[in-house]
N, C-alpha and C positions, 0 to 999 in steps of 0.2 A: 627425622619424618625417617618413618618407615621406610626398611630396602624392600626393593623388588622381587618380588622372584624369579631367581633367569630361567633356569631349566631345572627339567626335572628326568631327562633324558639319558639315560644312561651314557655315562662315557667311554671313552676307547684306547689304549693305547698297543702297539706295535708289538707283539714279541718282545720281551728283549732291549727297546729301544728308552732313552731318556725319554725324563719329561716336560718338554718346551710349548709354551705358551708362546702361541705365535700375533706378533708385533699383528695388529689389522690396522693395517691404512684409514683411516675415515679419512681420509685426503675432502671429502666437502666440507669437512669443520676446517680448515684452512682459514679460513678470512676469522673464525672467531678463538683458535687455535695463536693465530700473532698478534691477534690485541689481549688476550693473555700474555702470552710472556713481553711483552711490551707494558704491559702494568707488571710481573714481577720482576723487570730487571727496571726500571723505576722504582717502586722498592727500597729492593737493595742499594737502587744506586743514593737515594734519601741517608739509610743506612753509614752506609759511610763514608757519606759527607759529614757523618752529626747532624746534619737538620733530624732527622730521630735520633735520640741518642739510645747506646744501651749500654749495659750495666753487668760489671760480676753479680754471682747473688747472694742472700745471707752465708749461703752453707757452700763447700766447693761442690762442683754440679757433673757429670758425669755424663754425657747427654748423647741417646743414642736414633738416630734419625734414617732417612733415606729421604730422595727426589724425584717418588714415583706416587702414584695414588696403592699404597699398603704390595702386599704381599714377597718382602722379601728377607721376612723373617725374626722381627724389630723385640719377638718378645721373648720369643725363642732364646733370642744373644742375649737379653737382659738376665732372664733366665742364670743362667749358666755364666754370667761374668760374672754374678751378683754372687752366685754359687762359691766361687771360686775366689774372688775378693774375700768376701767371710774370710773364708779356709784361708787366705796368704797373708789377712792381716786383722788379723782380734782381734788388736787393741779401735780397730776405725767402727764405730757401727752409722753402721749403713739404713738408709728409708727410699723408698721411691717413691716417687711424683708424674700421673700421668695425668692426664683431662680428661679422661672418663669419656670417651669416644662413644654416640650411642648410648649413655644415660640421662635420665628427664630429670636431675636435680642440677643446680648450680651450684656457685660457692669453691669456697675452702672445703675437703671433706675428710674424715679418715677415712677408712677403708673397713667394714665390718665383712669378715668372715662368713655370715650367717645372713650377710642385706642379698640383695636382686641386680641385676643388672642395669636395671631399669634406676639406681640410686645410684650404684658409681660405675660403672662398663662394666662388657665380660672381663679383655684386662686386664686390668686390676684386681677386678676378685681374683679370676685366674692362678695368679702371682698369690695376692695375700692367703689366699690356700694354698699352697706350694708352700708359703716360709711366714708358717704364722708366727717366728719374732721379728719379722722385719716389718714396720709400720709401713702400710702404707700408705699412700695420698690423694686424693683428682681433688682440678685445679685449671680450672679456662688458665689463667696468667700464673703464670712459669713464677714470674718474682716475686708476686704476690704467695706463692705459692712456698712458695725456698724461706720465707720471708715468718710464715707461718708453724714452718717444720720447725723452724731456730729457735722462735717464740718456745714450744712442745719440752724443747731438751732432751729429745727423742732421739739423735742423730748429729752425730758428723760431717759426713753427707750426704747428697741421695744420688738415688740415678736417674735421670729421667725417659723414659718410653715417648720420642716422636716430638724430640721439641726445637730441630735445629731451623727452622724457618721461625718459629718465637726470637727474631733478630733482637728484641729486648732484652735481653738475657743473653750473656758473652758469659759459656762456660767453659768450665777451668779444661776439661778434655771430652772436645767432639769425634761423633765412630760413627763414622756413615756408611750403613749396608747398601750393595750394587747386587741387586738379581746377574747370577750368570748367565740365566738362560735367556733374560729381558734386557741385555746392555742399553742405556742407558743413551749412546751417543751415537743410538740406530733409533732413538722411539724421537715421540711429536709433542709437544704440548697438545694441554686439556682443549676440548672436547677430542681433537685429532688423536693423541697418543693416550700416551697414562704419565708423562711428564708434572707436573703439580711447581717444580723449583725448574731452578737455572743446572746442565751438567756440568757445568762449569763448576759449581761449589763445591761439589765433593775433594778437587784440592784442593777449599779451601779445611778441611777437619784436619785430626790428630791422627785421622786412624783410618781407615776404608775396609770393610771386610766385604769378599769377595762372597757369595751365599752358594748353599745349590748346584756345589762342584761334588759330585759321583765319585770322587779317586783328585787325589795330591796332583796339583799344577806346577808342570817341568818351573825351573828355574828361567829357562823363554819366557812361558807360557806369562811367568808372571810380570816380565818384561814386558811382555806386547800388552798385559792389561794398565801396567804404569803408563807406560805409552795415549793408550787410545783415553783413558780420563785424564788423562794432564797432569799425569802427579810429579811432585815433586818430592826431591830426594831425604827430605825427613820425615816424610809421612810411613808411618808400618802397615803394611800390606800385609790383609790373614789373606785366611779362604777355610771355609768348615762347608762342611758336607749335612744331610741331619739321615738317620735310620733307627726304624721303629724301634721303640724298649719297652716294646709288651703291651695288654689290657688288660686291661681294669673292669671290672662293672660299673656301672653308674651309680648303683645304688648302696653299695656294699663297700665301693672303691678297693676290691682283692681282685688278688690277678686276676685271670682266665683265658682258657687256655682258644689258639684258633677255631675260629669255625671252619666249616669245608666247607660251604658259605653261606655270603652275606647283603644287607640291604644298607651302603654309604649312603652318609648324610654329611653337608657339606655348609656352612657358608661362609667360606672363607675367598682368600683374594687367586690363590692359587689351590683350583681342584683337584689338577689332573696330577700335582704331584702326587697328592694324597692317596688320590687309587691307584698311580703309582705301586707305595708302599704296603696298599690293601693285598695288593696283583701278587705279590711273591710273595702271600703267606693264604695266602686262602683265594675265593672267585668272588667276584665282585657281580649278582645277578641285576643289582640296581642300580645308578647315582641320582641320589635327588641333591642337586646342585643346586644353591640356592647366590646372593648376591652379599657381599662379607658385609658383617653384621647383622645379616640381615632376621628381626623380630619373628620367632619361631608361634606359632600359634599350635588350640589343640586340632584343628582344618589339617595339620599338618601331621601331625602326629598317627593321624587315625592315614592315612594314605599311605607314611610306612606299614604304617600296622595291616595294610592288605596288600603288602609290595611283600613280606613277613608272611601270610600268609597263602600265598597267591605259588604255586610251581611255572617255573619258564619252563619251557619246550623239554628242558631233561626228565624234567620230572620231578627232581631233587629241589624241596623247601628251602630257605634261607631258612639259618640258624641265629640270627641274628643281628643287629644293626648295630654299624658300627661307624663311631665321628671323632671330632679332634676335641680336644682337650675343650678350646674354646670355646665350641660351637654346646660344649654338654654346659657351658656357665648359664646358657640361656636355654634351654630346655630343661631343665633338673626340675624349676620354680612351677612347673605343669606337672601339674594331679595326673595324666593319665600316662606319665613318660613311665611312675612307677610301674604301670600296665606290661610294660614293653622290656624285652632283653636287650636294655642299651651298653655298647661295650665304650671305653673312651683309648681311643687311640694316643698313646706319650711318644715323642721322640726324644734323640735325643741329639746335641748333635755335637761331633766331628770334627775337631781341629785336624788340623793335615800342618802344619808348621806351629809346633810343639818353642821351637827357637822365637821367632816372630812371635807368637804366642809371648815368652817372659819376658820380652822386649815391651812388648806393649802394658804389661801389664808395671813393669819399672818406671815407667813412665805413670800411669795412673797415680801412682804409690807418691811419686815426688809428686805431681802437680799438685795431688791432693793437698799434703805437707805442708805445700811450699804453700798455698793459698788457703789451709788452719792458721799457719800463722801470722799472713798478713790480716788476716780476720779479728785477729787479737789484739793487734798492736794499737 
């Protein structure tokens, strides 16, 4: 079902303030949230007791996920982890498997870099276009997807985007992402809050990445986060931030200079941080903010064009439209997009603890190699 537009009014932040999405307690949904939580607990209990079986995949699997709905930065972290894994273990051939959220197709498919979000989903397309040498696949059933990838003979290990709720698969390594601006220990279940899974599942992963940290956390901060999340001593704890990595013209993919003023467009779970990145480099005259994975239409582009051509009270017109990499995948197929000066903001993940990152990669390498050896027996 098409996502609904949520807001087109400009967003704003106090100068110098860190982006924060305020958790709105929709208390009137408390009964529904209680039922949702009960259903989630029942489902996990069935898997934990073996009533519903789970098993390893046909190939070693590294799964990224979270316990909330969207906005923790899974795709940017998948891309940077994938790049570093390729650099550090050149003998291992990696592939990516995603559900392909928002696609209209079904079943197991290999992502064509020239395809559309309707065929494969915006995030798999983004990954496929960034890494042309890595095969990217989509499949609703992760176990079946891993079996089909194994049949192709194209990969030795697979990284999965958002698969920790797919309990039928027992991953080789599970990595949980937690947004520090929206702590899971202070959230509520859907539809009251943003939780889609039990916060206690954070402690069941092999590693936890605290995302959206504007600066390195102290050892005391990290101990506090371990306590808040109920983490065990053996779990890896990492923390990251994000910084702009430059602008590219959507039409030519060439680097572009920052405009003095822009119109922002986003259909992501955390639009406030996106605007914050832009505001540090140019004036945001207006921000068209839509629901996550929103399907853009020609009439939306007409609104952006009108905003681009209108002069605000200052009399200074915006010079460009700036959007995210994920949104660009859904804007690019529209014919009207070629008529607009659309720039795409790339973000670079910043690892704040190189030692913790090195320890995580050691675990990944050892687990994948051990899993590969077991599958050969």
